[in-house]
N, C-alpha and C positions, 0 to 999 in steps of 0.2 A: 724372576728366572723364568727362561723358556722351560715348559714341557718337553722330556724324552721324547723323540720320534724313533722308531726302529726302522734302520735300512733295508726293509724288507725287500725292494725291488733287487738290489745289489745283493744280497742273500740268495735269494731264486736263482738271479745270473750265475752265482759260481756253484750253487747245487746241478744247475741246469744245464748249461752253457759248458762252465769252466772244467769242471770235475766228474759231471757227469754221472753224477750220484744216484739215479735210478739202473744204472747198469751195473754198477757199485753193488746194491742192494738184491738185484736179481739173483745175483752171481753165487750168493751168501745165503744157502737153505735156512738159518735163522732169523735171518729178515723180510726174504718173499714172503710170509704170513703178515709181517708186523707193520711193516712202511713201505709205502711208494710214495710219489711225488706230492699228490692231491693230501695224504695223509701229513707228509712232513711243510705243506705251506699251511695247513692249518694249524698245527701246532706252533709254526712262527709267530704266526699271527694272532692265536691267545699270547703267547710269549710275551709280545706286543705290548698286547692290551694290559695285559699284567706290569710287567715295566715299567709303562707309562702312568696307569692311575693306582696303581699301590706301591711299588717299591719307590719309584721317582719321588713322591710327595715325602715320604721321610729323610730323605736324603740330607736336607737342611737343618731341619728341626734335630737327626739324632745327632748332628754334629756340632748342634748347639746345647743340647741335652748331655753329650754323653752318658756312659752309662756308671749306673753307681754301686758301689760297695758298701752295705748297711745290712747289720746286724747277720753277719754272714753267710749272704747273701747278694748276687749282683742282679742289680736293675735294669733290664733294658730301656731306652727312649720309648716315650708316650707314642703308640701305636704300631712299634715291633710285634706284638705278641699278638695283636690280633691280625694283621695282615701275614705274618709267619704262618699262623693256624691254617688260613685262606690259601696260602700258597702250598703249604704241606699238602692238603686237602686237595688239592688240584694237581696233584702227582709230580710235583716237579724238582722234589726232594730224590725220587727216585726215578727220574726220567729217561736214562741208560741203566739201571738197574736191573738183575736176574726177574724175570717173572715167576720164577719158580718160588720166590720170597715177596713176588708182588711189586717188584718194579715195573719199568712198564716197558724196557727190553729197546730201545730206542739206540737206535745207532751214534757214535761220537761225533761224526761230522755235522751230523743235524743238534748234537747235544753243544756242540763249541759254539755255536750261533745262538742257543738259549742263554749259555751262558754268557758271553758278549752284551748280549740286552741287558742280563741283570746288572754287569757289571756297570754297565755306563749309566743306569739309573739309581741305585747304591751301593760303590763297593760294600759299605762295611757290613750292609745288609746280606751281602751275596755270601759273603765269606762263611755264615754261620749252615747254611744249606750246604758250601762246598765242601766245606770240612767233613760233612757226615757222609756226602757220598763219596769220598777220598775214604776214611773209615771203613764205613760199608764195603767197597771193593777189596781192601786188604784183607779182612774178614773173609770174603768171597773167596778169596786165592789160597790162603794160607790156613782158616779159622777150620777147628774140625766139624763136623757134621750137627753136632750137640750145639756149638758157640751160633753156626751158619742157622741154623733153627730157632735159636734163641731169639738172636738179636737181630737179624736182617729185616724181617718183616717191620718190624718199630723203626729202624733207622731209616727205608725206603720210603716207610710212610710219614716220616718225619715227625713220629709222635715222640720221639728220643731222638738226641742229638749225637754228633760224635766228634772226639777232638784225637790231638797227634802229643803227647809229651815225649821228647826228645831232650831240649837244651836246658841245661844247668847252669846256674852262674861260674862254677868252672870249669864248663865244657860247652863250646858251642859246637861249629861244624866239625872238630873234631871231636867224636862221641867216645875212646877210647878211655876217656876220663869222667864220664859216669859215674855217679855214688849211688845211685841207686840202687837197695838192695831187692832179692826177691828169695824169700824161705821157703820150702817146699815147707807142704803141710799134708797131714794124713790122709785127708780126702781126696788129694790128687791137686788142689789148689794151690795156690802161693799167696804169701802174705810179702806186700810189696811195701815198701820203706823208703822215702825218700822227696825231693825237692825240684820240681821241672818250673823253668823259668819261660816267658815268652808264649803263654799256651794259648795263642786264638781261640778262642769260646770256649775256652775251659769250666766257665761256669757261665748261667744263666738263667732266668726265666722264660724262657721260649718253649721249652720242651720240660717234660717229668722227669727226665732222665738224660744225663750225658755218658758216654761211653769214652773211656779214657783208651789208648792206646799206648800202650809204655813202653818206655825202654828200660830194662835194669839187667842186674848181673844176679846170677846165680851163685851161689858158696865157692862153686869152683872156680870163676871169675876166668874160663879160658875162651868168653867172648859175652857178646852181649845176648840178651833173650829180648823179644815182646810179649806183651804180657794185655790181656782184654780186664780193664779193672771199670768199673760201673761205679758211675756214683754212688745209688740205689743197688743194692743186690736184686736180683730175680730168681724169685723161686721154681720150682718145679714145674707149676705150669704154667709160667712166662709171665707171672703178674710179678709187680714192685713190693720188696718185702721190708727190708730197713738198711738206714745209712752205712758209708761202708770206708769210714774214715776216710774219705776223701773231702777237703776241704780248699778254701780259698785263703791265701795267705793276705795277699794283697792285689789290686788290678792295675796294671801299668799304665802309666803316665803317659799320654805319646804328641807324637807331633800332628799328626791325622787319624784316621779310622778311631775315633772318638766313639764311637758307636757300636762297635766289637768290641766285645772284651776279650783282653789281652792279659790275662791273669799268673799270678804265682801259685801254683798248685802246690799244697800237701797232701804226701800219701803217707798214712799213720795204718800201718798192719793192715793195708787194706787188701781185701782179699782180692787176688788176680787168675789170669789163667790162661797156662802157654798157648800161642799163636806161633805154630808151627816146629819147628826144629831147637830144642837148647843151644842156646850160643850161636843161631842162626838169624836171631831178630833182626837184625839191618837189612838182611837181604827181605825178609817178608815186609819191611816200613819200607823197604824202596818203592814198595807194589803202590802205596801212598802216597810218599815223597813224587811219584814220578808224575802220579794223576796232578798231585796239588801243583808241581812244577808250571807244567801247560796250563793249568786255569790260573795262576796268577800270570802266566804270559798273557792268558785271555784277560784278566785284570786291566793289563796295561794297552791293551787292545780297546776296552771299552773305554776307559780314560781317555784313548785317542778320537774317538768317536763321540764323546761326550763336548769333550773341545772343541771339536772342530762345529760342532752345530751352535754351540754357544757365541765362537768367535764368528760364524759366518752371519749368524743372523745379528748380532752384536755390530759388523761391518756394514750390513746392507741398512741399519737405521741410523748409526751415529754420524749427524751431521758435526766436519771439523775438514777444512782448509779448501782448496779447488783442486782440481783436478790438472793434473802438469799439462801447461800452453791454454787452460782457460782464459777466458778474458774478462769472464762473466765476475763483478764483483759485489753482487747484489745478494747472493747467497750462498751457503757454504755445499758442498757436494757429501754423500756418504762416502765413508773413508773408504770403501771396498774399491773405487776406481784408482787411488795411490797404488804404486808398483811396490813396495814394502809390504803395506798389507796383503794382496794377492799372493807377494813370494811366499808369505808366511802360511797363509790359510792352502795353497797348490802344494807346501810342504807338507802340512797337516793331512792334507786328504789323501797324496799317494801313499805319504808313510800308513795309513789307516787302510784305506783298501788292500794295498800290497799285503801287508799284515794279517790281513780278514782271511785272504787267501792262503796264507802260511797256514793260518789254525784250522780251515777246513781242511787243505792237504794233508796238515798230521793228523787231524781228525778221520781223516779216509784211512791214512796206514796203520793207526789204530783198529778199526774196526777189521779190518784184512788179515793184521798181524792177530786178534781173536778170536775170527769166524773164518778165514781162509784154509785151505791145505796147499800142503807141498811146497812149489819153488816161492807160489805167491806169497803164503806167509812168511816163508822163512826170509825173502825178502824183504816182507813190512817190517818187519822184527829188527832189522838193519838199519832201515831207514826212520824208524821211531826212534833208536838208539842214536842217530845222530841229530835229529830235528827235535829232539824234548828240551836239551839244553840248549837249543838256537833258539827256540819258540820261548822259553823262560826267559832268555837276559835279552835278548834284541827286540822283543814284543815292549818287556816292560822300559828299556832302554829308553827306544822309539817313545812310550806313552808317555813318561817323563819329557821328554822332547817335546811331544805334540802341548803337553799341558801349559807349559812355559811359554811358546809359543800362542798358545792360545790366550794365554795371559798379559803377552804383550800385546795383542791386538787390540785388548780393552784397554792398554794406556795405564794410566793413574785409579781407573775403575775397576780394572782386573787385581789391584793391590788391596780393596777393601772389603771386607765377608758378604755385603748384598749382594754385590752379582752373581757370586758362587764356584766362581773360575777360580780362587784362591785354594777353594776346601780340595778340587780336583789335583791340585799340583802338592798339596800336601798329603792328601789321602794316597797318590798311588805313588810317593817317595819311598815308603816300604819295599813296593813291589822287587825292586830290585835288591834285597837285601834280605827278605826272609826268603823260605825254601831254598837255601842256600845262596850267597851272595851271586851276582853275576862274573866275579870275577872268578870263582869255584864252576860255575857252571863251563867258561872259556875253558878253566883245565880241564876238566871233564871232557868236554866237548874233542878240545884238540889233543890232550895227552891221552887220552882210552877209547874215545870212537874214530878218531880220525887218524892217527896214530899206532892204536891196539892192536890193529892186524895190520899194519904198514901199509897203511892208507887203503884197503881195498873195496871199503864201504864207499868211500868217497869217491873212489872211483867209477865204481858199478853207478852211482850216482847219479854222478857226471855224464856219466855216456847215454842212460838210459833220457836224462834230459834234451842233452844234445840230438839226442834222434827227433823226440818230440818240436824241437824246434826247426829241425829241416822239416818238417810236415804242415808248419804255420806257413801258410799260403798268404795273409792277410795285413802282415807286416813287413816295416822296411826290412831290405836282408843287411842295411847296414845295423840296425840295432840287435839283430839274430849274429851278424859278427863279433860285435862289440862285447855280449853277453859271451858268447862261443869261448872266445881272447879271454875273456876275466876267468871263466870255469878251468881253460887250461892253465891261467898265470896259477890260478889257485892250485892246482894239481902239483904244479913244479913248487912251489911253493911249499906245500906238503910233504912234498919228498923230502924237500930240505933239511924240514922242520924234523922230519921223523929221523935221521941220523943224529940230531940234538940229542935223541933219547939217552944214548952211550956218552958220545964226547962232552955234551953240557946240557944235563939235564935240564940246570935251574932256568937256560933258556925257552923251554919250553913255554911255562909258569909265566914267563916274563913277556912274552909274545902273545900269549893265548888270547887275550881281550881283542888286541888287534885282527889277527885272524878269523875268529868269530863273528865280528862286525862284517869282515870285506865279504863271509861267504853270505851275511846277512845282504848285505846292499846288491850282491850279484845274484843271490836268488829274487830279491825282491826287484830286479829287472828282467829276470824268467816271467815270474809272475806277470808283470806288467806286458810280455809280449805275449803270454796265454789270455789276457783278461780283451786286450786289443784285438787278439786273433778273435774270439768268439764271440764280441760286441759287433763284429762284422754282420751285417743283414737283420739285425735287431730291430723291433718291430716298433722301438720309441727309438728315429734316428737323433734324438737329442743325445739320448744315453748312448748311442754308439758314437757321437761326435764327442762326449765327452772323453772316453776312454782314449782314443786319440789324444787328445790334446795332454791329458793326465801321463801317458804314456810320452809322449814327445817332451813335456815338462821333469818326467821323472830320468830320461836319458840325457838331454841337456844340462839341468843341473845335479842331481842327486846321485849319479850314479859313478861318478868322478870320487865319491868316497872311498867305492872300493879300493880302487887304482892307490888312493892314499896309505890306504888300513896295509895292501897287499905291502907296499914300500917301508911299513915301521917293520912290517914280520920280514923283511930280509934286510934289515939293518942289524938283527940279530938281537938286539935290545944288550950290547956286552957291557956299555955307560952301566946301565939300570945295575946289573948285577957284579960287574967290578969295581965299581964305589965301595972305596968304606964303610964300617957302621959308624964310624964318629965321624964324619961330614954329612950326615944326616940331621 
């Protein structure tokens, strides 16, 4: 298996030339003293080194060994504990965390690139730090000052880990059926009792403590509340005290991500502390959920990049068959000469580079939503609402597509374990399912984010990006018109679907995935225009040329998928919803 090599040139290109990160950072007072482009590039270079030299070597061995549940302890594969300690000591868990509590305070549009590298190197390893960062974000946003001071420094430092306790056997995405109880205690804490399943990072030996964010119901059951429940309690001096009635019932036996500890967690009168307001726990938990949704989208992106690297290197080395039209019979050609192999590699590369642009752009909007003021902030909040479900669903769907195409390039060697590409397929399959299935993401996108305000946010988004396209001088007017026409068709379709809310609400659900996919393919077309335009005059002529070729391939071969998905929405999906249940 070839070592992972981060696409640092592409990452720098996005930050500097496509999204002008230095201008964004200089407009935000909190960022001015923390980061500039030189600092960002140094962080990316170091992250690349750690991902290649420390994390990636764990990927195959971690998959082979998996996690072990023994004597009520979860043991991670060999090397994980040592590497995680070094990773945490480097400040990577708290990269975007608040400096007041020990975080590094870096912007999210830089953080998404660091996350991509880590996921490319090892999906399973990276999940541990991702869950911890998400838990810290939730505590920071909604926890009391006491909870923040007690728990955030050790979470940002990576000494403790975080986990999210939502799902129960009888209650998955529909959380109103949860049965975990929270009983108020005289000292202001709560006794938490119940069981949770599918808990990523629920227990492990990487850290001294695991801090669970647990959804539970108070006795009045007027809603769902959120509680911080440490595996080991913490005394008034911030030191670990005693075990807290938190135990592992079992580890899940999964298709992939075998080195990530997915646990059944039992809470038996465990001491917990309320986060936010009583009966308002879902609103608090969604702070973490939305963070994880973007992170899991980046898992799909990281898989795409890893699959492309593996498949392209293999295609250059594997000798098989002759180039079309070749008259030589003495030796075989590398398979990269074959048109179908090139089709697959170009498809994966187009999806990956546009996906990276989506992740950085979403990170930029998150930074503006967090640190900007006035209209800039309010617009960014709108865009974050639109983009979060798209980033989660579209990046993970296309991530699996990329992994499977990469596997196809390997042919028969892609189906055996030694090459490593089959692990990518297994590891990334879950990304379409957890943190809310991609169907749920699409329903959220179309049913809430697009039609919830009668299409105003989408209209604003399209108008802004149409204006940006008008200022692109280095790309084909035909391609610009193609995207503009598709944006217009998307908006018309959204207005049509907006009418379904009253007349045929079930149709919104039925066509939501197609609508999200149409938006995703159109948005990727926009990003290819932006990248090709920004590449004009690049110091590396080959780099500029590559972007032009890839943009052309995307518009010739891929953007028509947007037309297809829009046509599917506009059929109304009436047959889907009207067929009687007994015919299924």
